[in-house]
C-alpha positions in Angstrom: -16.8 13.9 -9.6 -15.0 16.7 -7.9 -13.9 19.8 -9.8 -10.2 20.2 -9.1 -8.1 23.3 -9.5 -5.0 23.0 -11.7 -2.8 22.8 -8.6 -5.0 20.0 -7.1 -5.0 18.1 -10.4 -1.2 18.4 -10.5 -1.0 17.0 -7.0 -3.2 14.1 -8.0 -1.0 13.3 -11.0 2.1 13.4 -8.8 0.5 11.1 -6.2 -0.6 8.8 -9.0 3.0 8.5 -10.3 4.2 7.8 -6.7 1.6 5.1 -6.1 2.4 3.5 -9.5 6.1 3.4 -8.5 5.2 2.0 -5.0 3.0 -0.7 -6.6 5.8 -1.7 -9.0 8.3 -1.9 -6.1 6.0 -4.0 -4.0 5.1 -6.4 -6.9 8.7 -6.8 -7.8 9.8 -7.6 -4.3 6.8 -10.0 -3.8 7.8 -11.9 -7.0 11.5 -12.0 -6.0 10.5 -13.2 -2.5 8.2 -15.9 -3.9 11.0 -17.1 -6.2 13.4 -17.2 -3.3 10.9 -19.2 -1.3 10.3 -21.6 -4.2 14.0 -22.2 -4.7 14.5 -23.2 -1.0 14.3 -26.8 0.2 10.9 -28.2 1.1 12.2 -28.7 4.6 13.0 -25.0 4.9 9.7 -24.1 3.4 7.9 -26.1 6.0 9.9 -24.6 8.9 9.0 -21.7 11.1 11.4 -19.5 9.1 9.8 -20.6 5.9 6.3 -20.0 7.2 7.3 -16.5 8.4 9.0 -15.8 5.0 5.9 -16.9 3.1 3.6 -14.8 5.3 5.8 -11.7 4.7 5.7 -12.4 0.9 1.9 -12.8 1.0 1.7 -9.4 2.9 3.8 -7.7 0.2 1.4 -9.0 -2.4 -1.6 -7.8 -0.4 -0.1 -4.4 -0.1 0.6 -4.3 -3.8 -3.1 -5.2 -4.4 -4.2 -2.3 -2.1 -1.8 0.1 -3.9 -3.4 -1.0 -7.2 -6.8 -0.2 -5.8 -5.6 3.3 -4.8 -4.0 3.7 -8.2 -7.3 2.9 -9.9 -9.0 5.5 -7.8 -6.4 8.2 -8.5 -6.6 7.4 -12.2 -10.3 7.9 -12.1 -9.9 11.3 -10.5 -7.0 12.4 -12.8 -8.7 11.2 -16.0 -12.3 11.8 -15.1 
């Protein structure tokens, strides 16, 4: 594990806070989007618009997962 200066450690903590916030935003939007999709008619869900909406929702979830991975790495550096 790297030996960080106080300034570097502070930067890591700041980055961690930002990544945590980004993760929360992405997760919340993915959940709201999924609820919107689920509330729409089956006909709409099966349409091109529905497919595109679901793909975008899935991408939000994937990005949230990637942000979680980054958050875990930052936590390891900050707490390690």
